[in-house]
C-alpha positions as CSV (number, residue, x, y, z in Angstrom):
1,M,152.1,46.6,147.8
2,N,150.9,43.1,148.7
3,K,148.2,42.5,151.3
4,E,149.3,39.6,153.6
5,I,146.8,36.8,154.2
6,Q,147.9,34.6,157.1
7,I,147.0,30.9,157.2
8,N,147.5,28.5,160.1
9,S,147.5,25.3,158.1
10,E,149.6,23.8,155.3
11,Y,147.4,25.3,152.6
12,I,144.0,26.8,151.9
13,T,142.0,26.6,148.7
14,L,141.5,29.5,146.3
15,G,137.8,29.5,147.3
16,Q,138.7,29.8,151.0
17,F,141.2,32.5,150.2
18,L,138.6,34.7,148.6
19,K,136.5,34.6,151.7
20,L,139.5,35.0,154.1
21,A,140.6,38.1,152.1
22,E,137.1,39.5,152.4
23,I,136.7,39.6,148.6
24,I,133.5,37.5,148.8
25,D,131.0,37.2,151.6
26,S,130.3,33.4,151.3
27,G,131.9,30.3,149.9
28,G,128.9,30.0,147.6
29,M,130.0,33.1,145.7
30,A,133.4,31.6,144.8
31,K,132.3,29.8,141.7
32,W,130.6,32.9,140.3
33,F,133.6,35.2,141.3
34,L,136.1,32.9,139.6
35,S,134.0,32.9,136.4
36,E,133.8,36.7,136.3
37,Y,137.4,37.8,137.3
38,E,140.8,36.8,136.0
39,I,142.9,35.5,138.9
40,F,146.7,34.9,138.7
41,V,148.5,32.6,141.1
42,N,152.3,33.0,141.0
43,G,151.9,34.7,137.6
44,E,149.7,31.9,136.1
45,Q,146.0,32.3,135.4
46,D,143.9,29.9,137.5
47,Q,140.2,29.7,138.0
48,R,140.0,26.5,140.0
49,R,138.2,27.0,143.3
50,G,140.1,24.0,144.8
51,R,143.6,25.3,143.8
52,K,145.8,24.9,146.9
53,L,147.6,28.0,148.1
54,R,150.6,27.7,150.3
55,V,152.8,30.1,152.2
56,G,154.7,32.3,149.8
57,D,152.1,32.1,147.0
58,K,151.2,35.4,145.4
59,I,147.6,36.0,144.2
60,E,146.8,38.9,141.9
61,I,143.2,39.9,141.1
62,Q,142.4,42.8,138.7
63,N,140.6,45.6,140.5
64,F,141.3,44.0,143.9
65,G,145.1,44.0,144.1
66,A,147.8,41.6,145.0
67,F,148.0,39.3,148.0
68,I,150.6,37.0,149.5
69,I,150.0,34.0,151.7
70,V,152.0,34.1,154.9
């Protein structure tokens, strides 16, 4: 089951998503987290903190689960 993450703008970055989804505590942890965990956006691996996520995008993180932007 996907956890829904709601945004109120056109997009958010992958770094902002990690904080919004309560996976990390601060934006400063994003770079470290992205270097330690495999993250898949719409089935493609992506480690870019600035990757733009839009409504409908699906994010999968091993050991954390699947998320969808709504």
